[in-house]
N, C-alpha and C positions, 0 to 999 in steps of 0.2 A: 231760477238760480241753481236749484238742485240738478236740473237737466244739464246745465252748463258745466257744473262740477263733474257730473257723471261722464259726460262726453270727453272732458279733459283727462280724467283719470283712467278710463277704460283702455285707450290705446297704450298708455304707459304700462298697464298690467300685462297686456299682450306682448309688448316689446320686451318687458322684463322676463316673462315666461319663456319666450323664445331664446333669449340670451342664456337663461338658467339651464334650459335643456341642452343647449349647444355646449355650454361649459361642462355639464355633467358627462355628455358624450365624449368630449375631449379628454376629460379626466379618466374615464373608463378605458378609452383607447390607449392612453398613456400608461395606465396600469397594466393592460394586456401586453403592451410592448415591453414594459419593464420586466414582467414575469417571463416573457420569452427570452429576454436578454439574460436573465438570471439562470435559466435552464442552459443556455449556450455557454455561459461562464462555468457553470457546474460541469458540463460535458467536457470542456477544455481542460479544466483542473483534474477531472477524473482521468482523462487520457494521459495526462502528464504523470499522474500518480501511478497508473498502470504501467507506464513506461519504466518508471523507477523500480517497481516491483519485478518487472521482467529482467531488468539488469541485475537486481539482487538475486533472483532465482537462477539466473545464468551463472553467476559467481558461485552460488551454493552447489549447483550441479557439477561445476568443474572441481570444486573442493571435494565433493563426495566421490567423484571419479578417481581422485588421487588418494584419498585416505580410507575409503571403504573398498577393499579388494573383492568382496563377494558381490557379484553383479545383481542378483535378485534382491538381496538385502538393501543394496544401495537404491535400487529402483523403487522398492516398497517405501523406503524412508522418504524419498523425494516425492512420491505420490502423496504422502501424508502432509508434506510441507506445502504442496500446491493446494491440497484440500483446505488447509488452514488459511492460506492466502485468499482463496475464493470466498470462504466464510467471512473473512475480515472485510473484503471488498464489498460484499453484499450488505454488511452491517453499516456501511458508510451512509446509506440512504434508508431511512426508516420506512419509506414507502415500498421498499423491495422486501418480499418475503418468499421463502422457499418451502414448499410442502413436499417432503421426501418420504415416500411410502413403499413398502413391499420388500425391505431388505431381508425379512425372515424367509423369503422365497429362495434366497441364495443358499445353497447347501455348502457348508465348509468342506474344502478339499476338492470341490468340483470346479472344472473350468468350462467356460461357456463361450459361445459366439454371441456377443451382446449386440442386439440390433436396435437401433435408436432412430426415431424420426428427427428431422432437422428443421428448426424454425429460425435459429439465430446463431451468430458467431460465438455466443457465450455457452451454447449447449455442451461442447466437449469439456469445458472447464467444470461444469456442474457434476460431471460423472466422476471426478476425482474423489468425491465423497463416498463412492461405493466401497463397501468392505471387502474388496476383492482386487487382487493384483491383475492389471490388464495392460494391453498394448493398443494404442489407437492406430487405425488405418487412416492416413491423411494424404491429401493430394500433393502434387509436387510443389505448387505455389506456396503451400504452408511450410514445407521444408526449406524453401528459399527465403521465407520471411526472416528479417534480421533478428538474431538472438533466439527467437522461438524455434526456428529450424535447428539451431545448435542444440537446444535443450532436447528436442525430439530425437536427435541423433545420439546424444549422450545417454538417453534413456532407452535407446533401441526400439523406438516406435517404428511403425511400418509404413513405408512409402507405397502409395497406390500406383502400381505400374503393371502393365500387362505381363502375364506369365510369372513374374517373380513374387507377386503379392500372395497368391495361394500357397506357394512353397514356404514363404516366410511365416504366414499365419499357422500353417500346419506344424512348423518347427516350434513355435511358441506354445501351441496347444499341447504338443507332446511333452513339453517341459513343465506343463501344469499351469500355464499362464493363459488367462482369457484374452479374447480379442474383441475390440469395439469396432463396429462397422455402421456407417450411415448409408443404408442401401438406396436411398433416394439419389445420392450423388451430388446433391445441392440443397440449398435452403429453400423452404417453401415460401412463396411470396404472400400467401394469405392465411397460413397456419394449418391448412389441410395437408394430408399425406400424399405425396407424389407416388407414382408407380415405382415399385422396387426393382432394382437390378438383381440378377440372380446369383452374384458372386458369393454372398454370405450363405446362401442356402446350398449351393454346390459344395462349399467348404464344410458345412454341417453334415452333408451326406457322405463326403469323402472321409471326414475325421470321426464321425459318429458323435461329435459334441452337440449338446442340446442348444437350441436357440433360446436366448433370454431376452424377450422383448421389453423395451423400456419406452414409455411414452412421456415426452416432454412437452409441456404446454405453458405458454406465458413468457417465454424468453424474448419473443418478438415485441412484447410490450416494453421491454428494456431497450432492445436494439434490433429493429427489424432489418430484413434484407435491404441493402443499399442505404440504410439509415446511418446518420451521423450523430444526431442529437439524441441523448438518452431520455427515455421515458421516466417520469418521476414516481409512478405507482405501478406495481406489478406483483401478481401472485404467480410465482413460477412453480409448476407442478412437475415433479420427477417421480413417476410411478412405475414400479417394477411389476410386470405381469408374470403369470405362471410360465415356467420353462416349457419348451416344446421339443419333444423327442422326435428326431427325424425317422426313427424306425416305425413310428405310428403311421407314417405315410408311405411305407414300403420304399423308403429312400428315393421317392420321386421329387426331384428338385422343384419342378413347377408347382406341384400341389403344396409342398411345404412353404414355398414363397407366397403363394396365393392365400393360404390359410393364415400365415403370420400377418400379412398386410391387412386382411379382413378383420382379424382380432384387434389389431392396433387402431385401425380406422374406427371401428365400433366403439372402442374404449375412449378415443379422443372425442368422438361425437357425443358420448355420454357426459364427458367432462364439460363440454361446451353447452350441453342441453339442446343441441340442434345439429343438423347434418351440414357439414361444411362442404362447399363445392370443391371439386378436384382442382388443385392448384396447378399453376404453370411455373416451371422453374427454368433457369438458364445457368 
């Protein structure tokens, strides 16, 4: 009798267990899909909000161009507005944090050639928190981007084009304004630093202005190269390193560039606790 009952009940338990595990797997899969959908919705809403902020900033830039006659004062004021907007945008997600270090290494009244590694499209916006007036050197496609290109022109940022870029940079440096250059020329696909182009270092030798290296790490956790969906957690590090005087290298462009790249790579490796492989960019 007991054997009969056991034989009848045991298959039912097996069947019940299989159904239960399958249901749990389906529930987990549904939860994962729902979480992914939430991230996509957040990303879409975020981009819409950024679009609205760009429209507002374009209007503000136009108003400032009309009501503030002093060009430098107008540009410094707008830089502060952008810095406020960037801080506000980062605060929208509690999972995003920015670690900004080394501002004490910037000497008041000095102008620099600010050399920055490039991981994400958000990198240039993070620099607006710097306590120094600067001009960005940007590619032609950025200047053609709707509204952003207009803002760049209104604020006299620099178009990267052969021949004219060095002249424009030297003009701003002579007027006491620093220049921001991304010497890799593109975003890194895996976070490591690409080989540097020599333009920034040639400019340093020609002008006598010091190189101010800045290492950014973590931006690709928010939005990597070719990425569309925003990461939900990221610690973005913006660390300012010691200025580099070109005269210490007998004004040798190649030596200056090699040294700067070596210092920045070593610092980035220390931040990550490991040696990153050389990235490939396009």
